[in-house]
C-alpha positions in Angstrom: 134.0 92.9 180.9 134.8 95.3 178.1 132.8 98.4 177.4 132.7 100.8 174.5 131.2 104.3 174.7 130.9 107.0 172.0 133.1 110.1 172.3 132.9 113.5 170.8 136.4 114.2 169.6 139.4 112.9 171.6 139.1 112.1 175.4 141.6 110.9 178.0 141.2 107.1 178.5 140.5 105.8 182.0 143.3 103.9 183.8 143.3 100.1 183.4 143.7 97.5 186.1 146.9 95.8 185.2 149.6 96.2 182.6 149.5 92.9 180.8 148.5 93.6 177.1 145.8 91.6 175.3 145.0 91.5 171.6 141.9 93.4 170.7 140.3 93.5 167.3 138.3 96.8 166.9 136.1 97.0 163.8 134.6 100.4 162.9 131.8 100.9 160.5 130.5 104.3 159.6 128.4 106.0 156.9 129.7 108.9 154.9 127.4 111.9 154.0 126.9 110.5 150.5 125.5 107.3 151.8 128.7 105.1 151.3 129.4 102.6 154.1 133.0 102.3 155.2 134.5 99.6 157.4 138.0 99.3 158.9 139.7 96.9 161.3 142.6 97.6 163.8 144.4 95.5 166.3 145.6 97.0 169.6 148.1 95.3 171.9 147.7 97.7 174.9 144.4 98.7 176.6 143.6 102.3 177.1 144.8 103.5 173.6 142.2 105.4 171.7 141.4 104.5 168.1 140.9 107.8 166.2 138.7 107.6 163.1 140.6 108.9 160.0 139.8 112.3 158.6 137.5 111.0 155.9 135.4 109.2 158.6 132.9 110.7 161.1 133.8 112.8 164.1 132.6 110.2 166.6 134.9 107.5 167.8 134.9 104.8 170.4 137.2 104.5 173.5 138.0 101.3 175.2 137.6 101.9 179.0 137.9 98.5 180.6 138.9 94.9 180.1 138.5 91.5 181.7 141.9 90.1 182.5 140.5 86.9 184.0 140.0 85.4 180.5 142.9 83.2 179.3 141.8 83.5 175.7 142.2 86.7 173.7 139.1 88.8 173.7 137.8 90.3 170.4 135.6 93.4 170.2 133.6 94.3 167.1 132.3 97.8 167.4 129.8 99.4 165.0 129.9 103.2 164.9 127.1 104.7 162.8 124.8 107.7 163.1 121.9 106.9 165.5 118.5 106.4 164.0 115.0 106.4 165.5 114.5 102.8 164.3 117.6 101.5 166.2 116.7 103.5 169.3 113.2 102.0 169.4 114.3 98.4 168.8 117.5 98.1 170.8 117.2 100.9 173.4 120.7 102.2 172.5 122.0 104.5 169.8 123.3 103.1 166.6 126.7 104.7 167.4 127.1 102.6 170.5 126.1 99.3 169.1 128.7 96.6 169.6 129.2 92.8 169.3 131.2 91.7 172.4 132.2 88.1 172.1 134.4 85.8 174.1 136.0 82.5 173.1 132.5 81.0 172.6 131.6 83.9 170.3 128.1 84.6 171.8 126.8 88.0 170.7 125.5 90.2 173.5 124.1 93.0 171.4 122.6 92.8 167.8 122.8 95.7 165.3 120.5 96.5 162.4 120.5 94.1 159.5 120.3 96.9 156.9 123.6 98.3 158.2 125.2 94.9 158.0 124.1 94.5 154.4 125.7 97.8 153.6 129.0 96.8 155.2 129.2 93.1 154.4 132.2 92.3 152.1 130.4 89.4 150.5 127.6 91.7 149.2 128.4 92.2 145.5 127.1 95.7 145.6 129.9 96.7 148.0 132.7 95.5 145.9 132.9 98.8 143.9 132.0 102.3 145.2 129.0 103.4 143.1 130.1 107.0 143.2 133.7 106.1 142.1 134.5 106.1 138.4 136.8 103.5 136.9 139.4 104.0 134.3 138.9 101.8 131.2 140.8 101.4 128.0 138.3 100.8 125.2 139.2 98.1 122.7 139.6 98.7 119.0 136.2 98.8 117.2 134.2 99.7 120.2 131.9 102.7 119.7 132.7 105.7 121.9 136.4 105.1 122.3 139.5 104.4 120.4 142.4 102.2 121.1 144.9 103.8 123.4 142.5 106.4 124.8 141.7 106.2 128.5 138.2 107.1 129.7 136.1 106.8 132.9 133.2 104.4 133.4 130.5 104.5 136.1 127.6 102.1 136.4 124.4 103.5 135.0 121.2 101.5 134.9 119.6 103.5 132.2 122.7 103.4 130.0 122.9 99.7 130.4 119.3 99.3 129.3 119.9 101.4 126.3 122.9 99.4 125.3 120.9 96.2 125.8 118.2 97.6 123.4 120.8 98.4 120.8 122.2 94.9 121.1 118.7 93.4 120.5 118.3 95.6 117.3 121.8 95.1 115.9 122.0 91.3 116.4 118.3 90.8 115.6 117.6 89.0 118.8 114.1 88.1 120.1 112.8 90.1 123.0 112.6 87.0 125.2 116.4 86.8 125.0 116.6 89.0 128.2 114.7 86.3 130.1 116.9 83.4 129.1 118.9 81.7 131.9 122.2 82.0 130.1 121.9 85.7 129.8 120.9 86.1 133.4 123.9 84.1 134.6 126.3 86.1 132.4 125.0 89.4 133.7 125.2 88.2 137.3 128.9 87.6 136.7 129.6 90.6 134.6 127.5 93.2 136.3 125.5 92.0 139.3 124.0 95.4 140.0 122.3 95.6 136.6 118.5 94.9 137.0 117.5 92.9 133.9 114.3 94.2 132.4 111.5 91.9 131.2 110.6 91.3 127.6 107.7 93.8 127.8 110.0 96.5 129.1 112.6 95.6 126.4 109.9 96.1 123.8 109.2 99.6 125.1 112.9 100.4 125.2 113.4 99.3 121.6 110.5 101.4 120.4 111.8 104.4 122.4 115.2 103.9 120.8 113.5 104.1 117.4 111.8 107.3 118.3 115.1 108.9 119.5 116.9 107.8 116.4 114.1 109.1 114.3 114.4 112.6 115.8 118.2 112.6 115.2 117.8 111.6 111.6 115.2 114.3 111.0 117.5 116.9 112.5 120.3 115.6 110.3 118.2 115.8 107.2 117.0 119.3 108.1 120.5 120.6 108.7 122.0 119.0 105.6 122.1 121.4 102.6 122.4 118.6 100.0 119.7 116.9 98.1 118.6 113.4 99.0 118.8 110.3 96.7 116.4 107.4 97.3 116.6 103.7 96.5 113.4 101.7 96.6 113.2 97.9 96.5 110.1 95.7 96.4 109.7 92.0 96.8 107.2 89.3 97.7 107.8 86.9 100.6 107.0 83.2 100.7 103.7 84.1 102.4 102.7 86.2 99.3 103.1 89.5 101.2 104.4 92.5 99.4 107.1 94.6 101.0 108.8 97.9 100.2 112.1 99.2 101.6 113.1 102.9 101.1 116.7 104.0 101.8 118.0 107.6 101.7 121.5 108.5 100.6 122.9 112.0 101.1 126.1 113.9 101.9 126.1 115.9 105.1 127.8 119.2 105.9 131.0 117.4 106.8 131.2 115.8 103.4 130.4 112.3 104.7 128.2 109.9 102.8 125.2 108.8 104.9 122.8 105.9 104.4 119.6 105.8 106.4 116.6 103.4 106.2 113.5 105.5 106.1 110.7 103.0 105.7 110.1 99.3 105.7 106.4 98.7 105.1 103.7 96.6 103.5 102.2 97.6 100.2 99.0 96.5 98.6 100.6 95.5 95.2 103.5 96.2 92.9 101.2 97.7 90.2 99.7 101.1 89.3 100.6 104.1 91.5 100.7 102.4 94.9 104.5 102.4 95.1 104.6 106.1 94.2 102.0 107.0 96.9 104.0 105.1 99.6 107.2 107.0 98.6 105.3 110.3 98.7 103.9 109.6 102.1 107.4 108.7 103.4 108.9 112.0 102.1 106.2 114.0 103.9 106.7 112.1 107.2 110.4 112.8 107.1 110.1 116.3 105.9 112.2 115.8 102.7 111.5 118.4 100.1 114.8 118.4 98.1 114.8 115.2 96.1 117.5 114.4 93.5 117.0 110.8 92.1 115.0 107.6 92.8 116.8 104.4 91.9 114.5 101.4 91.2 114.6 98.1 89.3 113.8 97.8 85.6 110.2 97.0 85.9 107.2 98.6 84.2 105.4 99.2 87.5 108.3 101.4 88.6 108.0 103.6 85.6 104.4 104.3 86.7 105.5 105.1 90.2 108.2 107.5 89.1 105.7 109.2 86.8 103.4 109.7 89.8 106.2 111.2 91.9 107.3 113.5 89.1 103.7 114.8 88.7 103.3 115.4 92.4 106.7 116.9 93.3 107.5 118.9 90.2 105.0 121.8 90.9 106.6 122.2 94.4 110.0 123.0 92.8 111.7 120.1 94.6 113.2 118.4 91.5 116.1 119.2 89.3 115.4 120.1 85.7 111.7 119.3 86.2 112.4 115.8 87.2 114.5 114.9 84.1 117.0 112.9 86.1 114.6 111.6 88.7 114.4 108.1 87.4 117.6 106.1 87.8 117.8 102.4 86.8 119.7 100.0 89.0 122.9 99.0 87.2 123.2 95.8 89.3 119.8 94.7 88.2 120.7 95.4 84.5 123.8 93.2 84.9 121.6 90.5 86.4 119.3 90.6 83.4 122.2 90.4 81.0 123.9 87.4 82.7 120.6 85.5 83.1 120.0 86.0 79.4 123.4 84.5 78.6 123.1 81.5 81.0 120.1 80.2 79.0 122.5 79.2 76.2 124.9 77.3 78.6 122.1 75.8 80.6 122.8 72.1 79.6 126.3 72.1 81.1 125.2 74.0 84.1 122.3 71.6 84.7 124.6 68.5 84.6 127.0 70.0 87.2 124.1 71.2 89.4 122.6 67.6 89.3 125.9 66.1 90.5 126.2 68.6 93.3 122.6 68.0 94.4 123.1 64.2 94.5 126.2 64.4 96.7 124.6 66.9 99.1 121.3 65.0 99.5 122.8 62.6 102.1 125.4 63.0 104.9 126.8 59.5 104.0 127.3 60.5 100.4 128.9 63.8 101.4 131.3 62.0 103.7 132.2 59.5 101.0 132.8 62.3 98.6 135.2 64.0 101.1 137.1 60.7 101.3 137.4 60.8 97.5 138.8 64.4 97.7 141.5 63.2 100.2 142.5 60.3 98.0 142.8 62.5 94.9 144.9 64.9 96.9 142.7 67.9 95.9 143.9 71.0 97.9 140.8 73.1 98.1 139.5 74.6 101.3 136.0 75.1 99.8 133.3 72.4 99.7 130.4 71.9 97.3 127.6 74.4 97.4 124.2 74.4 95.6 123.1 77.5 93.8 119.8 79.4 93.7 118.5 79.3 90.1 117.2 82.9 90.3 120.5 84.3 91.5 123.2 84.1 88.9 126.0 85.1 91.4 125.2 82.0 93.4 125.5 80.0 90.2 129.0 81.5 89.6 130.0 80.5 93.2 128.8 77.0 92.6 130.8 76.6 89.3 133.8 78.3 90.9 133.9 75.6 93.6 132.8 72.5 91.7 135.3 72.8 88.8 138.0 71.9 91.3 136.5 68.5 92.1 136.2 66.8 88.7 138.6 64.0 89.6 136.8 63.5 92.9 133.4 63.0 91.1 135.0 60.3 88.9 136.3 58.4 91.9 133.0 58.9 93.7 131.3 57.2 90.7 133.4 54.1 91.3 132.3 53.9 95.0 128.6 54.7 94.4 127.0 52.6 91.7 123.8 54.6 91.7 125.5 57.9 91.0 125.8 57.8 87.3 122.5 56.0 86.7 120.7 58.6 88.8 122.1 61.5 86.9 121.5 59.9 83.5 117.8 59.6 84.4 117.7 63.3 85.3 119.9 66.2 84.0 122.6 63.9 82.5 126.1 62.8 83.3 128.6 65.7 83.0 131.0 64.9 80.2 134.5 66.2 79.4 132.9 68.9 77.2 130.6 70.0 80.0 133.5 70.4 82.4 135.3 72.5 79.8 132.3 74.7 79.3 131.9 75.1 83.0 135.5 76.3 83.4 135.2 78.7 80.5 131.8 80.0 81.8 133.3 80.5 85.3 136.1 82.6 83.9 133.6 84.6 81.8 131.2 85.2 84.8 134.1 86.3 87.0 134.2 89.7 85.3 130.5 90.3 85.9 130.8 89.1 89.5 133.7 91.5 90.3 131.9 94.4 88.6 128.7 93.7 90.6 130.7 93.9 93.8 132.4 97.2 92.9 129.1 98.9 92.0 127.1 97.5 94.9 129.1 99.4 97.6 127.2 101.3 100.2 129.9 103.1 102.1 131.4 104.9 99.2 130.1 106.7 96.0 129.9 104.3 93.0 128.3 106.6 90.3 131.7 107.8 89.1 132.8 104.2 88.3 129.8 103.4 86.1 131.3 104.5 82.8 134.5 102.5 83.2 132.7 99.4 84.3 130.2 99.6 81.4 133.0 100.1 78.9 134.8 97.0 80.3 131.7 94.9 79.9 131.1 96.2 76.3 134.7 95.2 75.3 134.3 91.8 76.9 131.2 91.0 75.0 132.7 92.0 71.7 135.7 89.7 72.3 133.6 86.7 73.3 131.7 87.0 70.0 135.0 86.2 68.2 135.4 83.0 70.3 135.7 79.7 68.3 133.1 78.0 70.6 129.7 78.2 68.9 127.8 78.1 72.2 129.8 81.1 73.5 129.3 83.0 70.3 125.5 82.7 70.6 125.6 83.5 74.3 127.6 86.7 73.7 125.3 87.9 70.9 122.2 87.6 73.0 123.9 89.3 76.0 125.1 92.2 73.8 121.6 92.7 72.5 120.3 92.9 76.1 123.2 95.3 76.9 122.4 97.6 74.0 118.7 97.7 75.1 119.6 99.4 78.4 
């Protein structure tokens, strides 16, 4: 029979009966002052040797003082050395430091320890894989916020930090709140970070709102510390449900000479008329504590003129405007270009309608689209793009449709041979695109390309665009003058009307 007794320090072992060695597996489990459970195993070939706990372990240790040499099979001893508790003393009658599992070949336990200490020491428990108080070295990947490529940093599990990161993911990726309760996300988190307690959708809603409040405080402090004036852009539109929305964005340069873009408000408005827009903008400025306003950029609508007049009347007496609000009203150049191009497309509408009808017919059925792709392969047209249908109210989508479709003229001709209803269906509607129509489409595509590139350059949000306006406007003026000398009568009329609209603004 083997016994284990707790020692205080190192003691002299008792003599053993016999000299034949046996293999003994001693398993020590202890708890550090910070609550971390440690476990270590050691095999001894000779009885009577003491196993001293390492320096980082507790001061108590167990000494083997006897053995049963009658057993032919090797005997294994699993000792558990932990600080004694009142619970263990009451339940088992012995201190926690002297608890042990003594098994023979049949592996029948004689003494049972506390289950909570077993959970803390079990290697199969995911919580014991990594020491919670131990930081890990990580190498952030390129593009990850908070670290750069090639810079080492430490990481430690933090429940609150993980919840904040999850709330940021919900906002950035525009995910629904119920995403946190999906089975796929739960399985992923169990594999990636089993210790993370996944919050419910209700808790996630509160976390997102708290994230908004924290960011609002940061932006207010940034606006207060910035010595520059603030430029606003206001955009209004009506949804399919006939609901009016207004979005207000602030642009300013901070003390480090960095351009900042912050969304201040996204709200419902009663209407686009009268002074309702101006009143909403004024309320937004008061809520954010903005008193140094430079410009307000809006679309070219008469209702916006009324709104800017209301702001000038309210803010001018406070001394928050430059030159008594002379430069307060700024017209959106991208919207001006949109008005100019839409005016010109009216003259080339026939050719555009014929091509749009052909694209619509092919895209109406998956079978037609597959047959059209086969025609593209037969004609050996090397174009990675495929047919796209435009939105009539957005001229840039019309340009993209023409830019793609003009490559598939031969494919449309072969598709007509395979689909007998193709030509008849188009002739009953917009009309069959003739050779002249395809020529007009290519010329129009080349003409609209200049406006498309200019729109992209002046629509940047991460850099200043005001210094490029003069060059871009001069380029458009020269282009319209050259097109007026074109031999094509349709292009001449289109250029004249576009130049009149250009001169108006």
